[in-house]
N, C-alpha and C positions, 0 to 999 in steps of 0.2 A: 504493500500500500504506500509506504513511504517513498519507495523507488518510483512508483507511478506519479505521485505528486511532484517529486523532484524533476522527473523527465518533463512533465507538463509545464512546470514553472520555467524550466530551461527553454522549452519550445516557445512559450509565451514571450520570454525575454528576447530570444533570438528573432522571433517574428516582429516584435515591436521595434527592435533595433533596426531591422531591415527596412521596416516601413518608414521610420524616422530618417534613415540614411537616404532612401529614395526621395523622400520629401525635401530634404535639405539639398540634394543634388538638383532637383527641379528648379530651385531658386538660385543655384550657382555655387553652393558650397562644394568643396572637394576639388575644385580646379581654380585656385586663385592665380592672379598674375604673378609671375616669377621675376625676381630681380637678380642682377649679376653685379659683382663689385668691379670697380674701375679705379685705378690708382689716381688718375687726374680728375675725372668727373665725379668720383665718389661712388655712384651706382647708376645703373641703367635698367630699364625694363628689358628683360631677356628678349632677343629678337625672335620673330616668327612664331608668335603664339596668339591664340584666339580663345575667348571664353565668353560665357554669359553670366552676369551677376544681377540678381533681382530683375530678370527680364531684359536687361540691357546688354547689347552686344559690344564687346571690346576686342579690337584686333590690333596687334603690334606688328609692324613690318620688319624688314631685314636690317633697318638702321635704328631699331628701338624707338621708332615713332609710332604714335597712335594713328593708324591709317593703313591704307592698302600698300602693297609692294610698289616700289618706284624704280625707275631707271636713274642712275646717278647722273648721267649726262642729260642735258636739257634738250628735248626735241624741238625742232623749229616751230615757230608760231605758237609756243606754249608760254603762258605766264606762270611763273613759279614764285610763290611766296613762302618763306620759311618762318613759321611761328615758333618761337622759343618761349618756354614758360614752365610753370609748376603745375600743381593739381588743378588750378583754375583753367589753364589752357588744355590740360589733359582731359578734364571732365570726370575722371574717376569712375567708380562703379555706378554712381547715380545718373550718369549721362550715357544714353545710347550713342553708338558711333555716328548715327545720322544727325545728332543734335549737338555735337561739339562745336565750338566756335569755328574751327577750321572747316568742318563740313558745311556749316551754314554759309561761310564765306564763299566756298566753291559754288554752291547752288545759286547764290546771288550774283557773283561776279561773272559767271559763265555767260549768261545772256547779255549782261551789261557790256561786256567787252568782246562780244562775238565778232564785231567788225575789225578788231585788232588781233585777236588770238583765237585759234581753233580749240584750245584747251586751257583750262585753269586748274592749277594744282596748289593747294595750301598744305604744306608739310607741317606736321605737328610734332616737334621734338620737345618732349616735356616729361616730367615725372614728379610725383608727390614730393613736396618740400624742397625742391630745387630752389636755389637762389641765383643771383647774377654770376657768382663764381662757378657754379655747376654749369650754367648755360654757356659761359665763356669757354670752359674746358670742352664742352661738347662741340662748339663751333671750331675750336682749335684742332680737335681730333678729326672731325668729319668734314669740315668745310661748310659752305652754305649751299651746296648742291646747285650752284649756278643760278640761285634765286635772284630775281630782279629786285625784290624787296625782302628785307629781314625785319620782322616785328618781334620785339621783346615785350612780353606781357608779364608784369610783376604785380604784386600787391604791397600794401604798406609794410607788412611784416618782412618782406624781402629786403627792405633797406637795412635790416638788422640781422640778415641771414649769416650763419657761420660758414667757415671754410668747408669745402667738400670733404666727406669722409665716407668710407665704406663700412664703418663699424655696424650700422644697423642690419646689413644684409645677412640673412640667416639667423639673426639673433633677436631682432625686433619682429613681433608677429605681423606687423604691417609691411614687412619687407622679406617675405619668404624666399628662399633660394631653391626650394624643391616642393613638389606636390605632396600634400598630406596623404597618409595611408587611406583615410576615410574622410567623408564630409563631416561625420560626427566629431572626428579629431579636430578638424579646423574650427568648427562651431564652438567646441569646448574651449580650445585655446584662445579664441577671439573674445568670447563673452563670459566664460565662467572661470577661467584660470586667472591668477594674478600675474600681471606682466613682470617679466624678469628684467631688472635693471641692467644696464650696460655700464659698468664702472668707468670705463675709459672715455665715455661720452662727457664726463664732467670737464675734462680738459678742453674738449671741443666747445662746450657751452661757455667756458671761462676764457675764451679767446681774448687776449689782451690787445690794446690798441684801438684805433678809430674804426669800428666795424662799419659804420655808415660810409666812411671814407673808402674802405676796402671795396665795398660794393659799388660805389660811384666809379671807382677806378676800373672795375670789371665792366661796367656799362660803357665807359669810355673806350675800353679795348674792343668790345663788341662792335661799337660804332666804327672804330678804326679798321678792323678786319672787314667790315661790310663795305666801307668806302674803298679799301684796297682791291676788293673784288668788283668795283664799279657798280655796286648795288646801293639802293636807297635804304635808309634806316628809320624805323619808327619805334618809339618807346611809348608804352601804354601802362597805366597803373590804375588798379581798382582799389577801392577802400574796404576796410572792414565794416561790417554792418553797424557796429557801435560808433563809428566815426560820423555816421549820417545823422543830421539833426543836432539836438542839444544833448549833452554839452559838447559834442564833437570830438575831434582828435585830441589825444593827450599831449601835454606840453612837449615831451620828447619826440612825439610823432610830428607835431607841427614844425619843430626845428629841423627834423630830417627831411620833411616835405619841402621846406624852404630851401634847404641845401640842394635837393634834387632839382627844384625849379631853377635856381641860379646856375647850377651845373649845366642844365639843358640850354639855357640862354647863352652861356659862355661857349659851349661846344656846338651851338647851332643844331641841336637835336630836335627833330619833330617830336612833340610830346603831347599825349592826351591824358589828362588827369580826370578820372571819372567821379571824383568826390563832388564837385559842383554839379555834374550831370545827374548823379543819383540824388543829390540834395534837392534838385528841382522836380524830382519825380513825386507824384502824389502818394504813392504807396511803395516806398523803397524796399520794405520787407518782402514784398511780392517778387523781388528780383533774386532772392537768396535761397539756397538750399539749406544753409546753416549760417553761422556767424561770419564766414569768410567766402565760401564757395557759392557760385551762381547757379541758378536753375535755368530752365529753357528760356524763360522770359528775360532773365539777365544776360544769358548768352546772346540772345537775339539783339538786345540793345548794344552790347559791346561789339558784336560782329558788324553791325551796321555802321558804327562810328569808325571802326578800323577800315572797313571797305571804302568809306568816303575819303579817308586820309590816304589810303593806297592809291586811289584814283587821282588824287591831287598830286601825289608824288610821281605818278607815271605819265599823266596826260598834260 
């Protein structure tokens, strides 16, 4: 009798686990995006991977970009824009491939520029928590793919970004370097287990010196590399949700923003600051997925403004 009960209990547990596993896999657990370490860039999304997370399709091409495979050389009559950025440009798990800023730009610019170009490509080189120094390192390693325009999309926090590091890869649950054995394992590690600290990250966070200055210098180098390739450069910055309205940006953010504005004037950088744009919106909260990332409505607003600036740079 005891054996029958035990076998029944085991069967119930196995059956329930299998059902949960299947349910978790239908919403995307079990196949997260994988990261690889890089000495200069810090980390990259592993090339040539595709998955679905919470119903959203995410594809990474051979150059660790969010998008379809590309030819590195530029085909005749093609407009190519390189979008460099962090999770805002990338779109993350909450954004389907079709609704990223880069995809929205392609669909809008293609008919607009049909008399000048037979094809429009917007390459999306981005990864979660990249800052200007990560993006500079990517550009130095891969080049700008013969893009006519390079767009650097940052947010306010990026002005204080630390130096590139590969420490999180395979150690931070947000930067896995291999697929989990089961979807159950991934769900448990993400939502039920306590994150394991990475002691070496303290030195990264405690970086000495003028961090804003380091990132401004990286932006200047991105501009210089872009101009050396005879391409146009556009800098775009989105605000944190808490910066919109009152009380607005914090004192240290106001100072950093002012430094960036003065830097852009000195370097003659084309610059879009979305803080005043979002402040003029009747419902800015409707533009955000969370406190920093944009939703589809926010992506549409940003993509439209970038498109207009790209047209002004080209035509």
